[in-house]
C-alpha positions, -999 to 999 in steps of 0.1 A, spaced: -49 551 -540 -53 567 -505 -22 565 -484 -30 561 -447 -8 577 -421 8 553 -396 -4 557 -359 31 551 -345 64 565 -358 82 531 -352 70 495 -346 85 468 -325 104 440 -342 87 407 -337 98 370 -337 67 360 -357 40 375 -379 12 396 -364 -14 373 -379 1 343 -361 2 363 -328 -34 371 -331 -43 336 -341 -27 323 -309 -42 350 -286 -75 357 -304 -95 348 -273 -78 374 -251 -100 403 -239 -72 428 -244 -79 434 -281 -98 465 -292 -122 450 -317 -123 471 -349 -155 485 -365 -172 465 -393 -159 472 -428 -185 488 -452 -165 490 -484 -184 478 -514 -155 468 -537 -138 445 -512 -115 417 -524 -134 385 -516 -103 364 -520 -87 380 -490 -98 373 -454 -90 392 -423 -94 372 -391 -91 404 -370 -122 420 -387 -138 386 -394 -146 397 -429 -132 398 -465 -112 427 -479 -76 423 -470 -52 397 -454 -48 396 -416 -11 404 -419 -19 436 -438 -46 448 -413 -37 483 -401 -60 480 -371 -43 448 -359 -9 464 -365 -17 495 -344 -36 475 -317 -7 450 -313 19 478 -310 -2 495 -284 -4 463 -263 33 457 -267 41 492 -254 18 485 -224 37 453 -215 15 427 -231 28 399 -254 64 407 -246 73 370 -254 71 379 -291 95 408 -290 127 402 -310 160 404 -291 173 439 -301 190 467 -284 169 485 -257 145 509 -273 154 498 -308 122 498 -329 119 489 -365 112 518 -388 80 515 -408 86 497 -441 64 478 -465 86 448 -466 72 413 -469 68 391 -438 87 365 -457 119 385 -452 116 381 -414 112 344 -415 143 324 -407 150 290 -420 161 257 -405 177 232 -428 196 201 -417 197 191 -380 220 161 -378 17 82 -281 0 113 -287 -26 134 -269 -55 127 -293 -67 95 -275 -54 102 -240 -17 93 -244 -16 68 -215 -30 33 -215 -59 43 -193 -66 72 -215 -67 50 -246 -90 25 -229 -114 53 -219 -113 67 -255 -120 32 -270 -149 27 -246 -164 61 -256 -158 53 -293 -176 20 -290 -205 37 -273 -206 63 -301 -207 36 -328 -236 18 -311 -254 51 -308 -249 60 -344 -261 26 -356 -294 31 -340 -301 63 -360 -289 82 -391 -251 82 -393 -236 117 -388 -221 132 -419 -184 140 -420 -172 176 -425 -178 189 -461 -148 189 -483 -142 192 -520 -135 162 -543 -99 153 -545 -80 131 -570 -44 125 -582 -36 127 -619 -7 119 -642 4 155 -639 11 150 -602 38 125 -611 58 150 -631 94 157 -618 93 124 -598 120 99 -606 106 64 -609 109 37 -597 111 49 -560 101 40 -525 107 74 -510 87 90 -482 69 123 -484 93 150 -470 80 186 -472 87 222 -460 63 240 -437 61 273 -419 61 265 -381 58 295 -358 85 320 -369 106 296 -391 105 279 -424 114 243 -415 127 219 -441 129 181 -439 96 175 -423 84 139 -426 46 134 -434 38 101 -417 2 88 -417 12 60 -393 22 84 -365 -5 92 -339 12 124 -328 30 153 -343 67 152 -333 91 181 -330 127 173 -321 143 192 -293 171 205 -314 145 220 -338 125 234 -309 156 253 -296 161 268 -331 126 283 -330 138 305 -301 108 295 -279 115 292 -242 110 259 -224 84 276 -201 60 273 -230 62 234 -228 33 217 -212 43 187 -191 30 153 -202 30 120 -183 27 95 -211 54 79 -233 60 79 -270 66 44 -284 82 37 -317 116 55 -317 141 27 -324 117 3 -306 121 21 -273 97 42 -252 107 79 -250 94 104 -224 86 137 -242 101 169 -230 66 184 -231 37 195 -254 37 228 -273 10 243 -295 24 262 -325 8 278 -356 16 259 -388 10 272 -423 9 249 -453 11 266 -487 13 303 -496 -10 331 -504 -44 318 -517 -33 282 -513 -24 287 -476 -40 267 -448 -33 279 -412 -39 256 -382 -28 255 -346 -9 222 -341 1 204 -310 37 189 -311 53 165 -287 89 176 -282 113 147 -279 151 146 -272 162 119 -295 185 120 -326 168 119 -360 174 126 -396 143 148 -398 135 181 -382 99 172 -374 73 145 -381 37 154 -391 13 127 -381 -24 119 -384 -36 148 -362 -22 175 -386 -33 155 -417 -69 153 -404 -69 190 -394 -61 201 -430 -83 174 -444 -53 160 -462 -48 129 -484 -13 116 -491 1 97 -521 37 86 -516 36 73 -552 31 109 -565 50 124 -535 21 148 -531 -3 158 -504 -38 172 -512 -54 194 -486 -81 220 -482 -70 257 -482 -84 285 -460 -107 294 -490 -121 258 -491 -103 249 -523 -83 217 -531 -46 225 -530 -15 204 -536 18 203 -517 47 186 -535 74 167 -516 111 170 -520 124 137 -534 161 147 -530 155 156 -493 138 123 -487 167 103 -500 192 125 -481 173 119 -449 173 81 -456 211 83 -461 215 102 -429 196 75 -410 218 48 -424 250 67 -415 241 71 -378 230 37 -365 252 42 -334 235 74 -323 201 58 -319 184 55 -285 190 22 -267 163 -4 -267 145 -9 -233 152 -41 -213 140 -72 -230 132 -90 -197 114 -65 -175 111 -71 -137 83 -94 -126 56 -83 -102 74 -101 -72 107 -84 -81 91 -50 -82 74 -56 -49 106 -67 -33 124 -37 -47 97 -14 -32 100 -31 2 138 -27 2 134 10 -6 109 14 22 131 -3 47 161 18 37 140 50 42 129 38 76 164 30 87 176 65 76 147 80 95 157 61 127 193 73 123 181 108 121 160 104 153 190 90 171 210 121 162 186 145 177 202 166 205 189 161 240 181 198 243 154 193 217 135 167 238 118 194 259 86 180 275 73 213 286 44 226 265 51 256 243 23 276 258 36 270 294 64 295 302 94 287 324 94 300 360 112 334 362 132 346 392 117 374 413 135 408 415 167 420 396 192 393 386 227 391 372 244 362 353 276 348 369 300 326 350 309 293 367 338 285 344 358 298 315 330 286 291 307 317 287 277 294 282 280 278 317 264 306 337 238 309 365 215 337 374 219 352 409 197 378 425 213 413 431 190 423 460 204 396 484 230 403 511 264 411 495 284 387 517 259 359 512 259 366 475 298 364 473 298 332 493 271 317 471 289 325 438 323 312 452 307 279 463 290 275 429 323 281 410 342 256 432 316 229 425 309 238 389 318 203 377 287 188 394 262 209 375 246 195 343 236 221 318 221 195 293 209 159 295 236 145 272 263 152 298 247 128 322 255 93 309 253 63 331 223 73 353 209 43 371 175 31 358 162 32 394 166 70 393 149 78 361 135 56 333 107 58 307 85 27 305 58 17 281 25 3 295 25 -29 274 25 -66 281 59 -81 275 44 -116 270 26 -105 238 45 -110 205 55 -77 189 40 -70 155 49 -44 129 21 -21 120 11 -21 83 11 13 66 
């Protein structure tokens, strides 16, 4: 067997596998696409997404490994670097990716149809139109999938009678997550905030959402955001890799995550809670089985019963009526207007300058000098220096003796008679005043 020499002496430690990094960023134009493989005796059971051909697994691709390392050293995809000492690179070793996967054990509405009420209405309208269109012509065939069936053998190692849910273990991003509930009634894939933090993914990767998730303890929960993560179900030839959208919620729960209908449909899955088994289609197009953990299912159920007080409070039984909401909005508007009027009353008189900004103030002619009229350095006047010295001395003396009659701002002149100065509005006082609607 030919031993290939590594391009780099050391490779950067990563938080997830190289195949998952490429799967997330495969549409980027930064990749250097490899040449086509021409080997005749290639392994048809192994698929490389980087080459787009059979022969080896994506994780074992040398071209992907070297290309990714080159991009990392040029500053790209830095979010996947492991937190190590500066300049610390992992020595080349042929260890399995499984050894780099951490595990998460016990941690004690969805976007498909629009999420919001208006989005669901629009989706339903389009769905009805599609039904009417398909009825007028030949019905479109669903995606091709192999035949699936459950047998008596699938019931082995299951203790009967039982009413347990299907609880499984999946690889999500860079972690092997246990206690994941497979719920065909859920319209969204749910990832609890405590689990999301364990994945070591920054909150900047969360996409904001505006709709609510209904069903947690009967209350509506606002998600922390939406995140798209790679999920692998099964191992080796039985693996199926899909990019899955999760709604991250901050509520207590006995599970680490909930897999809903979007993920089940993506893997073309069929669930049997009686057999505690899920059938799905692998990457090779074969029918594969995923067994649930009955002990974990009962443990989660026990955790739920032990923590009734930690559940989220139910929303108000009697919500506000339309009139009450309108009155509440009016009260808030009036309060805001009153605060605005108070701010207007607190404006200093110096700011009420009527002179346009593009019109400069008159400037004295010749050289001038500032003279203080009092101990306050801000109460000064400008006097010309080219006037007669005796006249200048007499002028400054007279100004200082009568400094108390000078007003340096409008707010030091209270009590001025209205006959001297007043601002009037050209309106008819006999007309009843009306408040303008906004």
